[in-house]
N, CA and C atoms as a LAMMPS dump frame, in Angstrom:
ITEM: TIMESTEP
0
ITEM: NUMBER OF ATOMS
621
ITEM: BOX BOUNDS ff ff ff
-5.0000000000000000e+02 5.0000000000000000e+02
-5.0000000000000000e+02 5.0000000000000000e+02
-5.0000000000000000e+02 5.0000000000000000e+02
ITEM: ATOMS id mol type element x y z
1 1 1 N -193.503 -436.006 43.276
2 1 2 C -192.653 -434.954 43.845
3 1 3 C -193.519 -433.815 44.37
4 2 1 N -193.297 -433.499 45.608
5 2 2 C -194.078 -432.438 46.25
6 2 3 C -193.154 -431.251 46.527
7 3 1 N -193.338 -430.125 45.816
8 3 2 C -192.466 -428.96 46.02
9 3 3 C -192.436 -428.47 47.459
10 4 1 N -193.487 -428.743 48.211
11 4 2 C -193.547 -428.267 49.602
12 4 3 C -192.52 -428.975 50.482
13 5 1 N -191.955 -430.089 50.006
14 5 2 C -190.96 -430.816 50.799
15 5 3 C -189.564 -430.205 50.673
16 6 1 N -189.386 -429.288 49.717
17 6 2 C -188.075 -428.66 49.532
18 6 3 C -187.84 -427.581 50.578
19 7 1 N -186.597 -427.475 51.027
20 7 2 C -186.212 -426.333 51.844
21 7 3 C -186.024 -425.134 50.92
22 8 1 N -185.958 -423.948 51.485
23 8 2 C -185.776 -422.741 50.675
24 8 3 C -184.453 -422.78 49.908
25 9 1 N -183.414 -423.318 50.557
26 9 2 C -182.112 -423.388 49.891
27 9 3 C -182.138 -424.415 48.766
28 10 1 N -182.819 -425.533 48.98
29 10 2 C -182.956 -426.524 47.915
30 10 3 C -183.725 -425.934 46.731
31 11 1 N -184.771 -425.181 47.033
32 11 2 C -185.548 -424.547 45.976
33 11 3 C -184.698 -423.564 45.189
34 12 1 N -183.853 -422.801 45.888
35 12 2 C -182.975 -421.839 45.215
36 12 3 C -181.977 -422.553 44.315
37 13 1 N -181.42 -423.664 44.794
38 13 2 C -180.472 -424.434 43.985
39 13 3 C -181.169 -424.998 42.749
40 14 1 N -182.371 -425.528 42.93
41 14 2 C -183.108 -426.101 41.806
42 14 3 C -183.444 -425.037 40.767
43 15 1 N -183.83 -423.855 41.202
44 15 2 C -184.149 -422.771 40.271
45 15 3 C -182.91 -422.327 39.504
46 16 1 N -181.758 -422.318 40.171
47 16 2 C -180.514 -421.959 39.487
48 16 3 C -180.172 -423.011 38.435
49 17 1 N -180.309 -424.276 38.794
50 17 2 C -180.035 -425.351 37.834
51 17 3 C -180.956 -425.232 36.622
52 18 1 N -182.239 -424.956 36.877
53 18 2 C -183.21 -424.835 35.792
54 18 3 C -182.846 -423.681 34.871
55 19 1 N -182.538 -422.519 35.439
56 19 2 C -182.195 -421.348 34.629
57 19 3 C -180.915 -421.596 33.833
58 20 1 N -179.953 -422.245 34.451
59 20 2 C -178.675 -422.523 33.789
60 20 3 C -178.883 -423.508 32.63
61 21 1 N -179.648 -424.559 32.876
62 21 2 C -179.897 -425.555 31.836
63 21 3 C -180.63 -424.943 30.646
64 22 1 N -181.6 -424.106 30.932
65 22 2 C -182.356 -423.519 29.822
66 22 3 C -181.479 -422.568 29.006
67 23 1 N -180.58 -421.853 29.664
68 23 2 C -179.721 -420.895 28.969
69 23 3 C -178.615 -421.589 28.177
70 24 1 N -178.014 -422.631 28.776
71 24 2 C -176.828 -423.232 28.169
72 24 3 C -177.062 -424.639 27.611
73 25 1 N -178.201 -425.238 27.931
74 25 2 C -178.47 -426.584 27.441
75 25 3 C -177.685 -427.661 28.16
76 26 1 N -177.107 -427.353 29.288
77 26 2 C -176.343 -428.309 30.089
78 26 3 C -176.43 -427.882 31.543
79 27 1 N -175.902 -428.729 32.443
80 27 2 C -176.006 -428.443 33.869
81 27 3 C -174.78 -427.689 34.379
82 28 1 N -174.948 -426.911 35.441
83 28 2 C -173.797 -426.212 36.028
84 28 3 C -172.896 -427.189 36.779
85 29 1 N -171.634 -426.839 36.898
86 29 2 C -170.706 -427.613 37.711
87 29 3 C -170.839 -427.201 39.169
88 30 1 N -170.23 -427.991 40.045
89 30 2 C -170.229 -427.627 41.467
90 30 3 C -169.574 -426.269 41.672
91 31 1 N -168.498 -426.019 40.953
92 31 2 C -167.8 -424.741 41.097
93 31 3 C -168.711 -423.582 40.708
94 32 1 N -169.442 -423.728 39.614
95 32 2 C -170.333 -422.652 39.158
96 32 3 C -171.455 -422.425 40.168
97 33 1 N -171.977 -423.484 40.746
98 33 2 C -173.027 -423.336 41.757
99 33 3 C -172.454 -422.704 43.028
100 34 1 N -171.244 -423.132 43.401
101 34 2 C -170.604 -422.565 44.584
102 34 3 C -170.369 -421.06 44.42
103 35 1 N -169.879 -420.669 43.235
104 35 2 C -169.622 -419.249 42.974
105 35 3 C -170.921 -418.453 42.933
106 36 1 N -171.97 -419.043 42.359
107 36 2 C -173.255 -418.343 42.273
108 36 3 C -173.816 -418.048 43.663
109 37 1 N -173.703 -419.027 44.554
110 37 2 C -174.291 -418.86 45.889
111 37 3 C -173.298 -418.285 46.907
112 38 1 N -172.061 -418.029 46.461
113 38 2 C -171.088 -417.367 47.32
114 38 3 C -170.632 -418.198 48.496
115 39 1 N -170.515 -419.51 48.305
116 39 2 C -170.022 -420.374 49.374
117 39 3 C -168.635 -420.877 49.001
118 40 1 N -167.824 -421.2 50.025
119 40 2 C -166.43 -421.565 49.769
120 40 3 C -166.21 -423.067 49.661
121 41 1 N -167.187 -423.845 50.067
122 41 2 C -167.032 -425.3 50.084
123 41 3 C -168.083 -425.971 49.212
124 42 1 N -167.696 -427.113 48.624
125 42 2 C -168.66 -427.902 47.835
126 42 3 C -169.678 -428.598 48.725
127 43 1 N -169.335 -428.757 50
128 43 2 C -170.154 -429.616 50.871
129 43 3 C -171.603 -429.145 50.98
130 44 1 N -171.792 -427.823 51.116
131 44 2 C -173.176 -427.336 51.265
132 44 3 C -173.969 -427.556 49.987
133 45 1 N -173.33 -427.346 48.838
134 45 2 C -174.009 -427.58 47.561
135 45 3 C -174.335 -429.06 47.402
136 46 1 N -173.363 -429.919 47.727
137 46 2 C -173.585 -431.364 47.623
138 46 3 C -174.723 -431.82 48.527
139 47 1 N -174.827 -431.197 49.708
140 47 2 C -175.904 -431.553 50.635
141 47 3 C -177.271 -431.228 50.028
142 48 1 N -177.38 -430.067 49.392
143 48 2 C -178.654 -429.685 48.78
144 48 3 C -178.961 -430.57 47.567
145 49 1 N -177.932 -430.886 46.79
146 49 2 C -178.137 -431.753 45.629
147 49 3 C -178.576 -433.147 46.059
148 50 1 N -177.982 -433.644 47.142
149 50 2 C -178.373 -434.959 47.655
150 50 3 C -179.837 -434.944 48.083
151 51 1 N -180.234 -433.857 48.765
152 51 2 C -181.623 -433.747 49.189
153 51 3 C -182.576 -433.696 48.005
154 52 1 N -182.208 -432.931 46.996
155 52 2 C -183.053 -432.832 45.798
156 52 3 C -183.139 -434.167 45.07
157 53 1 N -182.032 -434.895 45.06
158 53 2 C -182.018 -436.203 44.406
159 53 3 C -182.88 -437.203 45.169
160 54 1 N -182.759 -437.221 46.485
161 54 2 C -183.538 -438.154 47.299
162 54 3 C -185.04 -437.881 47.187
163 55 1 N -185.392 -436.618 46.98
164 55 2 C -186.808 -436.262 46.858
165 55 3 C -187.32 -436.38 45.416
166 56 1 N -186.412 -436.749 44.485
167 56 2 C -186.833 -437.014 43.109
168 56 3 C -186.861 -435.812 42.191
169 57 1 N -186.309 -434.68 42.636
170 57 2 C -186.358 -433.477 41.806
171 57 3 C -185.253 -433.452 40.756
172 58 1 N -184.15 -434.137 41.028
173 58 2 C -183.068 -434.212 40.049
174 58 3 C -182.551 -435.643 39.969
175 59 1 N -181.894 -435.94 38.842
176 59 2 C -181.145 -437.184 38.695
177 59 3 C -179.698 -436.793 38.449
178 60 1 N -178.79 -437.439 39.163
179 60 2 C -177.402 -436.996 39.123
180 60 3 C -176.451 -438.186 39.095
181 61 1 N -175.378 -438.05 38.282
182 61 2 C -174.282 -439.021 38.35
183 61 3 C -173.043 -438.314 38.891
184 62 1 N -171.893 -438.944 38.788
185 62 2 C -170.688 -438.404 39.419
186 62 3 C -169.815 -437.589 38.474
187 63 1 N -170.315 -437.27 37.273
188 63 2 C -169.542 -436.451 36.342
189 63 3 C -169.712 -434.974 36.696
190 64 1 N -168.792 -434.095 36.202
191 64 2 C -168.866 -432.665 36.58
192 64 3 C -170.197 -431.998 36.262
193 65 1 N -170.802 -432.382 35.162
194 65 2 C -172.114 -431.803 34.804
195 65 3 C -173.171 -432.913 34.79
196 66 1 N -173.136 -433.706 35.841
197 66 2 C -173.922 -434.939 35.861
198 66 3 C -175.379 -434.81 36.234
199 67 1 N -175.883 -433.604 36.418
200 67 2 C -177.307 -433.44 36.717
201 67 3 C -178.075 -433.514 35.396
202 68 1 N -179.019 -434.435 35.315
203 68 2 C -179.798 -434.594 34.088
204 68 3 C -180.698 -433.395 33.841
205 69 1 N -181.048 -433.194 32.568
206 69 2 C -181.946 -432.09 32.236
207 69 3 C -183.276 -432.253 32.97
208 70 1 N -183.734 -431.188 33.59
209 70 2 C -185.007 -431.22 34.293
210 70 3 C -186.152 -431.356 33.302
211 71 1 N -187.24 -431.968 33.746
212 71 2 C -188.384 -432.163 32.852
213 71 3 C -188.945 -430.825 32.375
214 72 1 N -188.915 -429.811 33.235
215 72 2 C -189.416 -428.486 32.836
216 72 3 C -188.55 -427.89 31.736
217 73 1 N -187.234 -428.133 31.824
218 73 2 C -186.312 -427.621 30.811
219 73 3 C -186.51 -428.367 29.494
220 74 1 N -186.662 -429.674 29.565
221 74 2 C -186.895 -430.464 28.351
222 74 3 C -188.138 -429.968 27.621
223 75 1 N -189.203 -429.708 28.383
224 75 2 C -190.45 -429.248 27.764
225 75 3 C -190.267 -427.887 27.109
226 76 1 N -189.558 -426.981 27.773
227 76 2 C -189.345 -425.637 27.211
228 76 3 C -188.443 -425.68 25.996
229 77 1 N -187.409 -426.519 26.032
230 77 2 C -186.512 -426.628 24.884
231 77 3 C -187.227 -427.245 23.692
232 78 1 N -188.074 -428.242 23.937
233 78 2 C -188.832 -428.85 22.851
234 78 3 C -189.807 -427.859 22.249
235 79 1 N -190.436 -427.058 23.121
236 79 2 C -191.362 -426.038 22.636
237 79 3 C -190.624 -425 21.805
238 80 1 N -189.454 -424.573 22.288
239 80 2 C -188.672 -423.574 21.567
240 80 3 C -188.198 -424.1 20.218
241 81 1 N -187.877 -425.403 20.164
242 81 2 C -187.375 -425.971 18.914
243 81 3 C -188.459 -426.048 17.852
244 82 1 N -189.727 -425.975 18.284
245 82 2 C -190.838 -426.021 17.332
246 82 3 C -191.306 -424.634 16.911
247 83 1 N -190.582 -423.596 17.347
248 83 2 C -190.942 -422.234 17.014
249 83 3 C -189.869 -421.602 16.137
250 84 1 N -190.305 -420.671 15.329
251 84 2 C -189.37 -419.915 14.494
252 84 3 C -189.659 -418.432 14.679
253 85 1 N -188.628 -417.623 14.596
254 85 2 C -188.75 -416.172 14.752
255 85 3 C -188.57 -415.552 13.373
256 86 1 N -189.619 -414.912 12.877
257 86 2 C -189.562 -414.336 11.537
258 86 3 C -189.837 -412.841 11.596
259 87 1 N -189.265 -412.071 10.688
260 87 2 C -189.433 -410.62 10.729
261 87 3 C -190.779 -410.172 10.163
262 88 1 N -191.35 -409.16 10.792
263 88 2 C -192.513 -408.457 10.256
264 88 3 C -191.976 -407.239 9.518
265 89 1 N -192.199 -407.197 8.217
266 89 2 C -191.656 -406.126 7.4
267 89 3 C -192.692 -405.035 7.171
268 90 1 N -192.251 -403.797 7.26
269 90 2 C -193.148 -402.683 7.001
270 90 3 C -193.335 -402.459 5.515
271 91 1 N -192.272 -402.669 4.767
272 91 2 C -192.323 -402.565 3.31
273 91 3 C -191.205 -403.425 2.762
274 92 1 N -191.307 -403.747 1.479
275 92 2 C -190.297 -404.588 0.856
276 92 3 C -189.773 -403.862 -0.375
277 93 1 N -188.529 -403.48 -0.385
278 93 2 C -187.978 -402.75 -1.532
279 93 3 C -187.667 -403.678 -2.693
280 94 1 N -187.362 -403.103 -3.826
281 94 2 C -186.953 -403.885 -4.981
282 94 3 C -185.739 -404.728 -4.615
283 95 1 N -185.694 -405.927 -5.135
284 95 2 C -184.61 -406.837 -4.813
285 95 3 C -185.021 -407.888 -3.803
286 96 1 N -186.236 -407.771 -3.257
287 96 2 C -186.738 -408.779 -2.338
288 96 3 C -186.615 -408.364 -0.892
289 97 1 N -187.146 -409.214 0.017
290 97 2 C -187.115 -408.899 1.442
291 97 3 C -185.694 -408.719 1.954
292 98 1 N -185.478 -407.621 2.655
293 98 2 C -184.179 -407.381 3.277
294 98 3 C -184.402 -407.192 4.769
295 99 1 N -183.521 -407.762 5.561
296 99 2 C -183.746 -407.79 6.991
297 99 3 C -182.968 -406.707 7.727
298 100 1 N -182.924 -405.512 7.149
299 100 2 C -182.289 -404.392 7.826
300 100 3 C -183.315 -403.717 8.726
301 101 1 N -182.823 -403.014 9.736
302 101 2 C -183.713 -402.418 10.734
303 101 3 C -184.704 -401.438 10.118
304 102 1 N -184.348 -400.809 9.008
305 102 2 C -185.26 -399.82 8.43
306 102 3 C -186.52 -400.47 7.867
307 103 1 N -186.492 -401.763 7.61
308 103 2 C -187.658 -402.441 7.047
309 103 3 C -188.337 -403.369 8.046
310 104 1 N -187.638 -403.792 9.107
311 104 2 C -188.207 -404.707 10.096
312 104 3 C -188.927 -403.911 11.179
313 105 1 N -190.24 -404.131 11.287
314 105 2 C -191.03 -403.451 12.31
315 105 3 C -191.016 -404.209 13.625
316 106 1 N -191.021 -405.527 13.536
317 106 2 C -191.112 -406.365 14.729
318 106 3 C -190.77 -407.788 14.315
319 107 1 N -190.918 -408.725 15.255
320 107 2 C -190.695 -410.133 14.945
321 107 3 C -191.872 -410.956 15.44
322 108 1 N -192.206 -411.992 14.684
323 108 2 C -193.234 -412.948 15.051
324 108 3 C -192.562 -414.237 15.49
325 109 1 N -193.09 -414.856 16.54
326 109 2 C -192.711 -416.227 16.857
327 109 3 C -193.886 -417.106 16.463
328 110 1 N -193.657 -417.994 15.52
329 110 2 C -194.725 -418.841 14.998
330 110 3 C -194.255 -420.291 15.002
331 111 1 N -195.212 -421.205 15.05
332 111 2 C -194.886 -422.621 14.992
333 111 3 C -194.338 -422.999 13.621
334 112 1 N -193.378 -423.914 13.624
335 112 2 C -192.798 -424.352 12.357
336 112 3 C -193.823 -424.99 11.438
337 113 1 N -194.95 -425.456 12.013
338 113 2 C -195.97 -426.071 11.172
339 113 3 C -196.641 -425.048 10.254
340 114 1 N -196.495 -423.752 10.559
341 114 2 C -197.052 -422.716 9.68
342 114 3 C -196.08 -422.328 8.564
343 115 1 N -194.865 -422.829 8.65
344 115 2 C -193.837 -422.426 7.701
345 115 3 C -193.433 -423.611 6.842
346 116 1 N -193.573 -423.468 5.548
347 116 2 C -193.076 -424.518 4.67
348 116 3 C -191.556 -424.548 4.703
349 117 1 N -190.958 -423.363 4.819
350 117 2 C -189.511 -423.235 4.936
351 117 3 C -189.223 -422.085 5.897
352 118 1 N -188.764 -422.392 7.119
353 118 2 C -188.446 -421.293 8.041
354 118 3 C -187.429 -420.315 7.464
355 119 1 N -186.419 -420.837 6.777
356 119 2 C -185.418 -419.964 6.179
357 119 3 C -186.047 -419.183 5.034
358 120 1 N -185.947 -417.867 5.093
359 120 2 C -186.498 -417.037 4.027
360 120 3 C -187.929 -416.603 4.242
361 121 1 N -188.52 -416.953 5.385
362 121 2 C -189.901 -416.559 5.659
363 121 3 C -189.956 -415.176 6.293
364 122 1 N -191.025 -414.459 6.019
365 122 2 C -191.253 -413.147 6.605
366 122 3 C -192.748 -412.905 6.698
367 123 1 N -193.137 -411.888 7.444
368 123 2 C -194.554 -411.541 7.605
369 123 3 C -194.786 -410.125 7.103
370 124 1 N -195.995 -409.893 6.637
371 124 2 C -196.382 -408.571 6.14
372 124 3 C -197.838 -408.336 6.506
373 125 1 N -198.16 -407.13 6.972
374 125 2 C -199.533 -406.805 7.335
375 125 3 C -200.312 -406.399 6.092
376 126 1 N -201.518 -406.941 5.97
377 126 2 C -202.348 -406.71 4.791
378 126 3 C -203.167 -405.438 4.966
379 127 1 N -203.199 -404.629 3.917
380 127 2 C -204.091 -403.475 3.893
381 127 3 C -205.01 -403.613 2.689
382 128 1 N -206.242 -403.17 2.836
383 128 2 C -207.189 -403.273 1.737
384 128 3 C -207.994 -404.558 1.775
385 129 1 N -208.982 -404.625 0.902
386 129 2 C -209.939 -405.739 0.893
387 129 3 C -209.9 -406.531 -0.406
388 130 1 N -208.828 -406.419 -1.152
389 130 2 C -208.799 -407.027 -2.48
390 130 3 C -208.717 -408.554 -2.455
391 131 1 N -208.408 -409.154 -1.281
392 131 2 C -208.257 -410.614 -1.236
393 131 3 C -209.245 -411.28 -0.278
394 132 1 N -210.383 -410.628 -0.028
395 132 2 C -211.322 -411.167 0.968
396 132 3 C -211.902 -412.512 0.546
397 133 1 N -212.085 -412.737 -0.742
398 133 2 C -212.636 -414.016 -1.182
399 133 3 C -211.618 -415.146 -1.137
400 134 1 N -210.389 -414.802 -0.83
401 134 2 C -209.362 -415.81 -0.581
402 134 3 C -209.142 -415.979 0.917
403 135 1 N -209.995 -415.345 1.715
404 135 2 C -209.899 -415.476 3.163
405 135 3 C -208.851 -414.602 3.798
406 136 1 N -208.414 -413.558 3.084
407 136 2 C -207.4 -412.644 3.617
408 136 3 C -208.042 -411.284 3.8
409 137 1 N -208.123 -410.835 5.052
410 137 2 C -208.828 -409.596 5.367
411 137 3 C -207.844 -408.489 5.712
412 138 1 N -208.345 -407.258 5.668
413 138 2 C -207.515 -406.126 6.061
414 138 3 C -207.102 -406.276 7.525
415 139 1 N -205.826 -406.049 7.794
416 139 2 C -205.309 -406.196 9.139
417 139 3 C -204.719 -407.56 9.432
418 140 1 N -204.97 -408.542 8.552
419 140 2 C -204.343 -409.848 8.708
420 140 3 C -202.84 -409.74 8.469
421 141 1 N -202.133 -410.731 8.949
422 141 2 C -200.706 -410.848 8.656
423 141 3 C -200.507 -412.075 7.78
424 142 1 N -199.871 -411.889 6.639
425 142 2 C -199.549 -413.04 5.803
426 142 3 C -198.104 -413.443 6.064
427 143 1 N -197.876 -414.735 6.084
428 143 2 C -196.517 -415.262 6.141
429 143 3 C -196.151 -415.712 4.742
430 144 1 N -195.019 -415.248 4.264
431 144 2 C -194.585 -415.576 2.909
432 144 3 C -193.138 -416.055 2.942
433 145 1 N -192.765 -416.757 1.889
434 145 2 C -191.397 -417.247 1.79
435 145 3 C -190.819 -416.89 0.43
436 146 1 N -189.613 -416.342 0.46
437 146 2 C -188.988 -415.866 -0.77
438 146 3 C -188.25 -416.955 -1.525
439 147 1 N -188.131 -418.165 -0.924
440 147 2 C -187.338 -419.223 -1.548
441 147 3 C -188.176 -420.228 -2.32
442 148 1 N -189.502 -420.105 -2.258
443 148 2 C -190.376 -421.065 -2.94
444 148 3 C -190.65 -420.58 -4.365
445 149 1 N -190.433 -421.407 -5.369
446 149 2 C -190.708 -420.993 -6.755
447 149 3 C -192.187 -420.683 -6.947
448 150 1 N -192.485 -419.631 -7.694
449 150 2 C -193.867 -419.227 -7.921
450 150 3 C -194.504 -420.074 -9.007
451 151 1 N -195.791 -420.375 -8.826
452 151 2 C -196.572 -421.116 -9.811
453 151 3 C -197.883 -420.369 -10.06
454 152 1 N -198.435 -420.592 -11.219
455 152 2 C -199.719 -419.98 -11.55
456 152 3 C -200.756 -420.358 -10.495
457 153 1 N -201.433 -419.354 -9.948
458 153 2 C -202.451 -419.588 -8.932
459 153 3 C -201.991 -419.35 -7.516
460 154 1 N -200.679 -419.221 -7.304
461 154 2 C -200.176 -418.928 -5.958
462 154 3 C -200.577 -417.53 -5.51
463 155 1 N -200.846 -417.372 -4.222
464 155 2 C -201.004 -416.036 -3.647
465 155 3 C -199.613 -415.544 -3.282
466 156 1 N -199.309 -414.33 -3.701
467 156 2 C -197.944 -413.84 -3.573
468 156 3 C -197.9 -412.444 -2.947
469 157 1 N -196.744 -412.125 -2.391
470 157 2 C -196.393 -410.746 -2.078
471 157 3 C -195.547 -410.263 -3.247
472 158 1 N -195.937 -409.137 -3.835
473 158 2 C -195.244 -408.667 -5.031
474 158 3 C -195.003 -407.167 -4.963
475 159 1 N -193.963 -406.765 -5.649
476 159 2 C -193.696 -405.345 -5.867
477 159 3 C -194.05 -405.058 -7.316
478 160 1 N -195.065 -404.222 -7.502
479 160 2 C -195.517 -403.935 -8.855
480 160 3 C -195.546 -402.427 -9.056
481 161 1 N -194.763 -401.992 -10.01
482 161 2 C -194.671 -400.561 -10.338
483 161 3 C -194.437 -399.7 -9.093
484 162 1 N -193.59 -400.199 -8.184
485 162 2 C -193.19 -399.413 -7.021
486 162 3 C -193.991 -399.631 -5.76
487 163 1 N -195.063 -400.454 -5.804
488 163 2 C -195.89 -400.656 -4.617
489 163 3 C -195.986 -402.132 -4.262
490 164 1 N -195.962 -402.422 -2.951
491 164 2 C -196.153 -403.799 -2.492
492 164 3 C -197.628 -404.152 -2.485
493 165 1 N -197.943 -405.388 -2.813
494 165 2 C -199.325 -405.828 -2.806
495 165 3 C -199.375 -407.331 -2.568
496 166 1 N -200.529 -407.814 -2.103
497 166 2 C -200.787 -409.247 -1.961
498 166 3 C -201.887 -409.606 -2.945
499 167 1 N -201.579 -410.47 -3.885
500 167 2 C -202.534 -410.862 -4.928
501 167 3 C -202.262 -412.301 -5.351
502 168 1 N -203.112 -412.81 -6.248
503 168 2 C -202.895 -414.131 -6.812
504 168 3 C -202.115 -413.997 -8.127
505 169 1 N -201.075 -414.762 -8.244
506 169 2 C -200.2 -414.71 -9.423
507 169 3 C -200.839 -415.493 -10.57
508 170 1 N -200.873 -414.863 -11.746
509 170 2 C -201.415 -415.514 -12.939
510 170 3 C -200.427 -415.398 -14.091
511 171 1 N -200.321 -416.49 -14.838
512 171 2 C -199.428 -416.489 -15.993
513 171 3 C -200.015 -417.36 -17.099
514 172 1 N -200.097 -416.789 -18.282
515 172 2 C -200.508 -417.516 -19.48
516 172 3 C -199.505 -417.206 -20.576
517 173 1 N -198.712 -418.194 -20.938
518 173 2 C -197.668 -417.95 -21.914
519 173 3 C -196.675 -416.945 -21.374
520 174 1 N -196.466 -415.869 -22.09
521 174 2 C -195.563 -414.807 -21.642
522 174 3 C -196.283 -413.715 -20.867
523 175 1 N -197.602 -413.84 -20.766
524 175 2 C -198.401 -412.817 -20.095
525 175 3 C -198.5 -413.104 -18.596
526 176 1 N -198.156 -412.117 -17.786
527 176 2 C -198.181 -412.244 -16.327
528 176 3 C -198.985 -411.092 -15.742
529 177 1 N -199.851 -411.409 -14.786
530 177 2 C -200.594 -410.356 -14.096
531 177 3 C -200.939 -410.824 -12.69
532 178 1 N -201.506 -409.915 -11.897
533 178 2 C -201.897 -410.206 -10.518
534 178 3 C -203.409 -410.094 -10.407
535 179 1 N -204.009 -411.127 -9.845
536 179 2 C -205.468 -411.229 -9.814
537 179 3 C -205.989 -410.967 -8.405
538 180 1 N -206.972 -410.081 -8.303
539 180 2 C -207.622 -409.803 -7.026
540 180 3 C -208.626 -410.906 -6.705
541 181 1 N -208.975 -411.046 -5.425
542 181 2 C -209.98 -412.01 -5.002
543 181 3 C -211.172 -411.254 -4.428
544 182 1 N -211.596 -410.235 -5.171
545 182 2 C -212.732 -409.399 -4.8
546 182 3 C -213.2 -408.726 -6.082
547 183 1 N -214.45 -408.95 -6.489
548 183 2 C -214.919 -408.393 -7.757
549 183 3 C -214.924 -406.87 -7.812
550 184 1 N -214.81 -406.236 -6.645
551 184 2 C -214.764 -404.776 -6.622
552 184 3 C -213.386 -404.224 -6.975
553 185 1 N -212.41 -405.11 -7.085
554 185 2 C -211.043 -404.685 -7.389
555 185 3 C -210.623 -405.229 -8.75
556 186 1 N -209.923 -404.414 -9.5
557 186 2 C -209.432 -404.832 -10.795
558 186 3 C -208.133 -405.614 -10.646
559 187 1 N -207.894 -406.497 -11.602
560 187 2 C -206.607 -407.178 -11.648
561 187 3 C -205.52 -406.159 -11.983
562 188 1 N -204.305 -406.503 -11.637
563 188 2 C -203.185 -405.59 -11.86
564 188 3 C -202.315 -406.115 -12.997
565 189 1 N -202.21 -405.329 -14.027
566 189 2 C -201.326 -405.631 -15.145
567 189 3 C -200.174 -404.633 -15.081
568 190 1 N -198.989 -405.104 -14.752
569 190 2 C -197.881 -404.164 -14.545
570 190 3 C -197.566 -403.339 -15.777
571 191 1 N -197.337 -402.043 -15.551
572 191 2 C -196.943 -401.167 -16.65
573 191 3 C -195.455 -401.311 -16.965
574 192 1 N -194.661 -401.396 -15.897
575 192 2 C -193.216 -401.434 -16.113
576 192 3 C -192.514 -402.552 -15.345
577 193 1 N -192.962 -402.822 -14.13
578 193 2 C -192.138 -403.646 -13.255
579 193 3 C -192.992 -404.56 -12.388
580 194 1 N -192.615 -405.827 -12.305
581 194 2 C -193.272 -406.786 -11.414
582 194 3 C -192.211 -407.719 -10.836
583 195 1 N -192.149 -407.752 -9.505
584 195 2 C -191.201 -408.648 -8.831
585 195 3 C -191.945 -409.457 -7.779
586 196 1 N -191.906 -410.772 -7.891
587 196 2 C -192.512 -411.647 -6.89
588 196 3 C -191.539 -411.745 -5.723
589 197 1 N -191.989 -411.32 -4.536
590 197 2 C -191.099 -411.236 -3.386
591 197 3 C -191.318 -412.351 -2.367
592 198 1 N -192.376 -413.097 -2.524
593 198 2 C -192.619 -414.219 -1.621
594 198 3 C -193.93 -414.905 -1.929
595 199 1 N -193.976 -416.21 -1.659
596 199 2 C -195.198 -416.992 -1.821
597 199 3 C -195.881 -417.077 -0.466
598 200 1 N -197.147 -416.709 -0.402
599 200 2 C -197.89 -416.736 0.87
600 200 3 C -198.147 -418.183 1.28
601 201 1 N -197.741 -418.507 2.507
602 201 2 C -197.912 -419.878 3.014
603 201 3 C -198.915 -419.975 4.166
604 202 1 N -199.229 -418.838 4.802
605 202 2 C -200.168 -418.871 5.93
606 202 3 C -200.691 -417.471 6.19
607 203 1 N -201.803 -417.409 6.895
608 203 2 C -202.421 -416.14 7.295
609 203 3 C -202.623 -416.166 8.799
610 204 1 N -202.254 -415.089 9.474
611 204 2 C -202.47 -414.947 10.918
612 204 3 C -203.46 -413.824 11.152
613 205 1 N -204.475 -414.087 11.949
614 205 2 C -205.491 -413.073 12.245
615 205 3 C -205.541 -412.834 13.746
616 206 1 N -205.43 -411.565 14.143
617 206 2 C -205.496 -411.207 15.551
618 206 3 C -206.928 -410.806 15.919
619 207 1 N -207.381 -411.233 17.071
620 207 2 C -208.727 -410.881 17.543
621 207 3 C -208.631 -410.008 18.78
């Protein structure tokens, strides 16, 4: 298929079909195309569709929405289906991650392969150097999930005595504490309160 063989009107029709398919996941009807281009007859639209079909740009049957999904649309939809949109939280209050505007700074689009569970995942920006030996640096973004049960040795996002932190979770018997991954930092033994708010599943680093 050579795009240079299309007329300007054929190109406009093809672009409308592409935009419509990507937005709605289906093809426009003749009526919708006629209304979009402000023409009163189906004949001009049918003429352009016939030309596009003969040149191999579309495949069409005789049903109202009979134009098959364009290859460009299929690729974009497949790409979109492999992505998830997760919130970047500025802070996490007691009770766990909440997705209200006061706590959401922005949103990340990440591949589903970085998420063990897209549902319940969130991102948090790391401050400090307490986890450098675990490969987590200041300014990194950790992706965590609030639905995964915590186990000894997991890296977690936690609220401890009123402050959020990223540390390694440790438990021996009834004793629970948070372990740093930097010998310059002390482990954290909660005085009053410790809440595990998410298990870290991935780290994102911007360059």
